[in-house]
C-alpha positions in Angstrom: -0.6 -19.1 0.1 -3.6 -17.1 -1.1 -3.5 -13.5 0.3 -5.8 -10.8 -0.9 -3.4 -7.9 -1.3 -6.2 -5.2 -1.6 -7.9 -6.3 1.6 -4.6 -6.4 3.4 -3.6 -2.9 2.2 -7.0 -1.4 3.0 -7.1 -3.0 6.5 -3.7 -1.6 7.4 -4.5 1.9 6.0 -7.9 2.0 7.8 -6.0 1.7 11.1 -4.3 5.0 10.2 -7.4 7.0 9.3 -10.6 7.0 7.3 -10.6 6.0 3.7 -13.0 7.2 0.9 -16.1 5.0 0.5 -15.9 5.0 -3.3 -13.5 2.4 -4.7 -12.4 4.8 -7.4 -11.7 7.6 -4.9 -9.8 5.1 -2.7 -7.7 3.9 -5.7 -6.7 7.5 -6.6 -6.1 8.7 -3.1 -2.5 9.8 -2.3 -2.3 8.3 1.1 0.8 10.5 2.0 -0.8 13.7 1.0 -4.0 12.7 2.8 -2.1 12.4 6.0 -2.6 8.7 6.5 1.2 8.2 6.5 4.0 10.7 6.9 7.5 10.2 5.7 8.6 8.3 8.8 5.4 6.3 8.9 5.9 5.2 5.3 8.8 3.0 6.2 6.6 1.5 9.0 3.8 0.9 6.5 6.1 -0.8 4.1 7.6 -3.0 6.8 4.1 -4.0 8.0 2.9 -4.7 4.4 6.0 -6.8 3.6 5.5 -8.8 6.8 1.8 -9.3 6.2 2.3 -10.4 2.6 5.5 -12.3 3.2 7.4 -10.3 0.5 10.3 -7.9 0.1 9.9 -4.8 -2.0 12.7 -3.7 -4.3 14.1 -0.2 -4.3 12.6 0.4 -7.8 9.1 -0.3 -6.4 9.4 2.8 -4.2 10.6 5.1 -7.1 7.4 4.7 -9.1 4.9 7.6 -8.8 2.1 5.2 -8.6 3.4 4.0 -5.2 1.9 7.1 -3.7 -1.7 6.1 -4.4 -3.6 3.3 -2.8 -4.4 1.8 -6.2 -0.8 2.0 -7.3 0.4 0.6 -3.9 -1.9 -2.4 -4.3 -0.7 -2.9 -7.9 3.0 -2.7 -6.8 2.4 -5.2 -4.0 0.5 -7.6 -6.3 3.5 -7.6 -8.6 5.8 -8.2 -5.7 3.6 -11.1 -4.5 3.8 -12.6 -8.0 7.6 -12.3 -8.0 7.9 -14.1 -4.7 
């Protein structure tokens, strides 16, 4: 299965609010601080991403600071897809 993780993440986050047009600004955006996801919504986001990508994130994935940015989230998910 060939899934584009970045496209999947961006499509799901765009449903929650506007994203910066610049790819660099998007990659560095803290989606929680920006209000795209609150603490309760984070679990829904994770569940939706896991389902869309047919993966299961590990607890250590959540503990990384980079998980809070869109770029870091994409990187984490790409690693999870590679593990699957």
